[in-house]
C-alpha positions, 0 to 999 in steps of 0.5 A, a space after each residue: 498500499 503507498 502511504 507515503 504519497 499521501 503524506 507528501 501531499 499533506 506536507 505543502 499544506 502543513 509549510 504552508 499553514 505553518 509559514 503563515 503562523 510564524 508570519 504573525 511573529 516574525 513580521 508583527 513589526 512590519 505589521 504593526 507599521 501597516 496598521 498605523 499607517 493605514 489608520 492615520 490615512 482613515 483619520 484623515 479622511 475621517 476628518 476629511 469627511 466631517 468637514 464636508 458634513 459640517 459645510 453641507 449641514 451649516 445652511 440648515 438645508 442639507 441633512 447627513 446621509 445614513 450611509 455617511 453617518 453610519 460609516 463616521 460612527 464604525 471610523 469612531 468606533 474602530 479607533 481606540 480599538 487600534 490604538 490598544 491594539 498598536 500598544 500591545 503590539 508595540 509592548 510585544 515588540 519592544 520585549 523581545 530580547 535583542 530583536 530576536 523572538 518574544 518571550 511568549 510565542 502564544 501572546 505574540 502571535 494572538 497580536 499578530 493575528 489580531 493586527 492582520 484582521 484589524 488592518 484588513 477592517 481599515 482599509 475595508 473602511 478607508 475603501 467604503 469612505 468614498 463618498 461623491 456627496 455626504 448629504 441630502 438636500 431637505 425639502 424647501 421652506 416656504 420662503 424667499 427664493 434664495 441666490 441660484 446655487 448649482 449642484 455638485 457637478 462639472 461647469 462648462 469651463 473653457 479649456 487651455 490646450 496642455 502639452 507635455 506635462 510632467 510632475 504636476 498631478 501632485 501639485 494639483 492634487 496639494 492645490 485641489 485639497 487647499 480649494 476644498 478646505 472651507 477655511 482658504 479662500 485665498 491660494 498664492 502659488 509662487 516661484 521663480 520665472 519658468 518653473 511652470 506656475 501659469 501651466 499649474 494654474 491652466 490645469 487647474 482651470 481644466 480640472 473645473 470642466 472635470 471634476 465636480 464642484 459648486 463653483 458658478 463660474 470659474 474666471 481667468 484673468 491674466 493680470 500682467 495684461 491687466 494692469 488698468 482696473 478698467 482692464 480688468 474689469 472688462 475680463 470680468 464682465 465678458 466673462 460674466 456676459 454683461 452685454 455691451 449696452 449695460 456695461 456702457 451704461 456705467 459711467 465710472 470705475 465705481 458703477 461697473 464695480 458695482 455690476 460686477 459685485 452685484 452679480 459675483 456677491 450671490 454666487 460661488 465664483 473661482 477667480 484664477 489671476 495669472 502671472 501677479 506683478 509689483 504691489 497687487 493688494 486686496 483693496 485693489 480686487 475690490 476697487 474691480 468688484 471682487 468680492 474677497 472670498 470668506 467662509 460664507 460666500 464659499 469662493 475662492 481666489 487663486 493666483 501665481 507671482 514670482 515674489 512670496 511677498 506679493 502672497 502677503 499683500 494678497 493676503 493668501 491663507 495658503 502659500 505654495 512653492 512651486 519647485 523645480 522638477 527632481 532630476 528623473 522628472 526632468 529627464 523625463 520631460 527632457 527626454 519627450 521634448 527631444 524625442 526617442 529618434 535623437 536620444 537612440 541616434 546614437 549610443 552616447 547621446 542618452 549619457 549626454 542628455 542627463 549631463 544637459 538636463 541637469 544643468 537645467 537645474 529642473 527648470 521646465 522652461 529651461 528644459 522646454 528650451 533646450 530640449 527643442 533645440 537639441 531635437 534636431 541633433 543627431 550628432 555626437 558632437 553637437 551635443 559635445 558642444 551643447 554640454 560645453 556651451 551650457 557650461 562655460 557660456 549659457 546665454 549663448 545657447 540658442 533660446 536662453 537669452 530671449 526666452 529662459 532669462 527674460 522670465 527669470 530676470 523680471 524677478 531682478 527688475 522688479 527689486 526696487 532698490 538698486 543696491 539689493 541688484 548689486 547685491 544679487 549680482 555680487 552673489 554671482 562670484 561663486 561658483 556653480 552649486 556653491 552653498 554660500 554662508 550668509 555671515 560671509 556674503 553680507 562681509 563681502 557686501 560691507 567690504 566692496 561698499 554695496 551696503 550704505 546704511 548705518 546698520 550694514 549687517 542688519 541692511 544685508 540680513 534684509 537684502 537677503 530677506 528680499 531676495 529670497 522671497 523674490 525667489 533669487 535666492 534660496 535657502 533652508 529656512 534659516 538664517 545661515 546659508 543660501 544657494 542660488 538655482 543654476 539658471 538663477 546663477 546663469 541670468 546674474 552672471 549674464 546681466 553682471 557680464 553686460 548681457 555678454 557684452 563684457 565676458 571678461 568682467 566677471 570671471 569664475 573658475 572652478 578648476 584648471 591652472 591659470 596660464 598667461 591667456 587666462 591672465 591677459 583676460 584679467 585687464 577688462 575684470 571687475 570680478 575675479 573668483 578662483 576655486 581650487 584652481 591653480 595648481 602647487 606651482 609659485 604663480 609666477 605672472 603679475 597680471 594687469 588689473 586697472 578695474 579689478 575690484 574685487 579677487 577671491 583665490 580660495 581653497 587653492 594649492 597655491 604657496 606663495 605670490 611673487 613680489 609685485 603679483 599684486 602691483 597693478 590692482 590699484 582700484 582693488 576693494 576685495 581680497 579674498 585669499 582663505 583656504 590656502 593653506 599652503 600660503 605662508 607669506 604674502 608679498 609687501 604690496 598688498 600693504 600699498 592697495 589703499 582702496 582696499 576694504 575686505 581682507 581675509 586670510 583665514 585658513 591659511 598658514 601665514 606666521 605673521 601679517 603682511 607687511 604695511 598693514 597699517 597703511 590700509 586706512 579703508 579697511 572695513 573688514 579683517 578676517 583671521 580665522 583658523 590662522 593657526 600659525 598666527 599667534 600674535 593678536 595684530 599690534 594696538 599701533 596697527 589696530 589704530 589705523 583702522 579707524 573704518 573696521 566693521 568686521 574683525 575675526 580671529 577664532 582658532 580651530 580644533 588643532 589649536 586647542 591642544 597647542 599652547 598659546 601664550 598671549 600677553 594679558 596686557 597685550 589683549 588687554 590693550 587689544 581689546 581696549 582698541 577694538 572697543 573704541 571703533 564706532 562703526 563696528 558691527 561684528 566681532 568674532 575672537 577667541 580669549 585666552 585671559 581671564 582679566 579680558 573677559 573682564 574686560 569684553 563684559 565692561 564694554 557694551 561696544 564689544 557685548 553689542 558686536 560680538 557674534 562668536 566667542 571662544 574662551 581657552 585657558 582663561 586661567 582663575 575665571 570662576 564665574 561667567 557673568 554678563 551684564 549685557 545680554 549679549 544681543 547678537 552672540 551666535 556661538 559660545 565655546 568654553 574650553 580648558 577653563 579650568 577654574 569656572 564654577 558657574 555661568 550666570 544668566 545676564 541681568 537684563 534680557 536673555 541670549 535670543 540669538 545664540 545657536 550654538 554653545 560647546 563646552 569642554 574641560 570645565 571640571 568644575 562647572 556643575 551646569 548650565 541652567 543658563 542656556 535655559 534662557 537661549 531660546 533659540 540654542 540648536 547645538 549643544 556639546 558638552 564634554 568631559 566636566 567632572 563635577 556636571 551632575 545636571 545639564 539644566 536644573 530645573 528649580 532655577 527655571 520657570 516654564 515647562 520648555 527648556 530647549 524648545 529649538 535644539 536639533 543636536 544634544 552630545 553628553 561625552 564623558 561626564 561620570 557625575 551627571 545625574 540627568 539632562 533636566 527633570 522636566 519631561 518637555 524638554 524639548 518641543 522640537 525634533 532633537 538628536 542625542 548622543 550619550 557616551 560615558 555619562 554612567 550616572 545618567 539613568 533618566 532621559 527627559 521625555 514623557 508619552 507625548 514629548 517622546 515623539 520629538 526624539 528623532 535619534 539617540 545613539 549610545 553605549 549598549 551597557 548604558 541604554 540597558 541600564 537606564 530607568 523609564 518612567 513608562 512602559 511606551 517611553 521606553 518602546 517609542 525610545 527603543 525604536 530610535 536608539 542606535 548603538 555605538 558599542 565596539 564589538 567585545 567580549 563583554 558585550 558578546 557576554 551579554 548578548 549571550 546572556 540575554 539568548 539564555 534568558 530569550 530561550 529560559 522564558 520561551 521555555 516557561 511559556 
């Protein structure tokens, strides 16, 4: 009798059954995340449906559908079930030993099965919640006729023909969500010229003929072509079908505005305003007869503009920046424009197409323009020439100067301040894809003499904000760094070179070497900027530069400049030689550059200041950061010659911490005396080595007002840091090897409201840094090797619950006495990363069930993590997902792993 075959037939079924059961345990973390995601989607959709119901029944003429009411009840019932199940599942996951099997397999299996079933229920509810309408209209009551309303259905809207569009669907979806939001009446779409704002608005216009909606009319006006009130009114009245006879009876603007207002005020309308320019205010809309949107009338105004500032003028409740395309989207649009017949004509062309597409920086107008030009080019050499031209002189590429640059240039032309225009053009001296330090940029503007205000630094910050609002500069939300889009930088260079009438007026290079031919171009140059582009060989050719005002030679391998190199730069205003770490000495004729206002020698290896430095009586900015071989501070008699000085910076780097620096107390005090006497000073970044100098700083209002960065190193005898003034502009504070320091006190007046970074190291007597509770904008805090520190913040000395509202990074290293960061459970109220190393007494983290969500990542030794005390299981579970061990593999770690494995095995046996 054959008994083998039936057994073999049963085995696959048993295998499938066991695999499914094991999956309930093995994939528990993944399934919990899937359930959480599905529930989040269901909650968001529930909120949307609830809002639609509220809007529908608010008029008391509609009632919610029974099917919708039943669905909302089911969602309300399932939500607490999911929350409880997620909590139970997370605890089970957390109880896994080192991420392996759970201690109780049976419990984990049951939870896994429940999670799978509950996920299916949530997804089914989400699927069933797609309602075209959520309310039914009640029978009308006897009453005066109400204004005509249209049912939710597509309307007859004049559609725009659309060509190739890439990456717009998600943007349309985003805008449409705002259209359906009853709290949003005015929506502003802003971005640089050529980014696709008009195309997006056209696509939204076309959506009104496809989607269901309740608007009576959709009106399109190109504001840049209707700058006068009567032009604007005429476009609107034609859309509203006001006859010529009626229109002509309106004798003035007010009469016409009343006619338009009368027709629109009783309806729900959408006004699409394209290309809003200059100072267009809400008041001008009302002057034209346009009722402003509100919750009662439910109308919408959607407009496009190149300036975020105009979004404020028009009172936009939602501002949506239209970004450039991502690289893969850009290549897709470019490839569609070029055509497969070209891309397939040569195997090398697709690679070059990627380079050309990337050079357009994701700007749709540039991609379409360049793509159209290359749509007839099958030659490999034509593509090579295109790449070289776009990289060297893009304005000469066909279509760039007359199609791509003009829309971008409009933002430049809209700058009302001539100073802002000059400052923008000056940004072109930075190379492509360069992240620009705001602080450094303002220093250069000051040095070049572009800022003429009594408070030039504040003036510079205002100009940067203006350029960012105009989409001419981009940033990360802070005021630390900015950068320029590739096409905007190309346009800026084009303008700075007088639209290529003088190609050598601005020279920027980032690679290669200097040749005699290159030097010959300098005779026509005003700005020359060379970054990492000079070989090790000594420069031996003195250029003739009668018009050169700015010279940047940065991050190169140059070791020396020959005598006479700067001899013919007679009007040089700004000289930046920073980052040339092999540069040891400077030629003496630098002291004869009598117009020089900016001198940056940071990150060089110079051992002494240039001969004749005292002759530079127009100097405004002197930067000597990280010049570790320049150990002597500038003599008093030299510094006293710079009566116009506004910026002085001499910070030391990490390597200099470990070199003993001897600075005579009298020299440092004399230097500070001179520094505090400059009437125009606005920025001081300084390293102090002597205890009396600290007292000198805190007794000088000028220095305290101007100090931006302060380092205190080896200040023997300094027991207390007690500013009597709040150091209003201090952004970075570093204290290192101040072995007598016992306290840092809060100033008597004000707070450290600009302090962003604090680094404290090797201060063995310092018990805490409670004063930092008054640095509300602190973002980075590093504490190293402070033997007596028991608390970072002592909650007994502070008022309120939030201690670090904006802290992003906290690093604690070698603090043997540290017991707590802060005992307040809501110490952090923004996303934070924490790193802990060699802090054996730190047993608690300042998080509770709410604030733990702010923790992004935490790193530390495995042994330390295992010994932590937790206030709640929820906090422990939440933190464990974000923990990463910094422990190196060792015998102890292996023993701990083995021990944990044994415990896990024992637990499994018991269960």
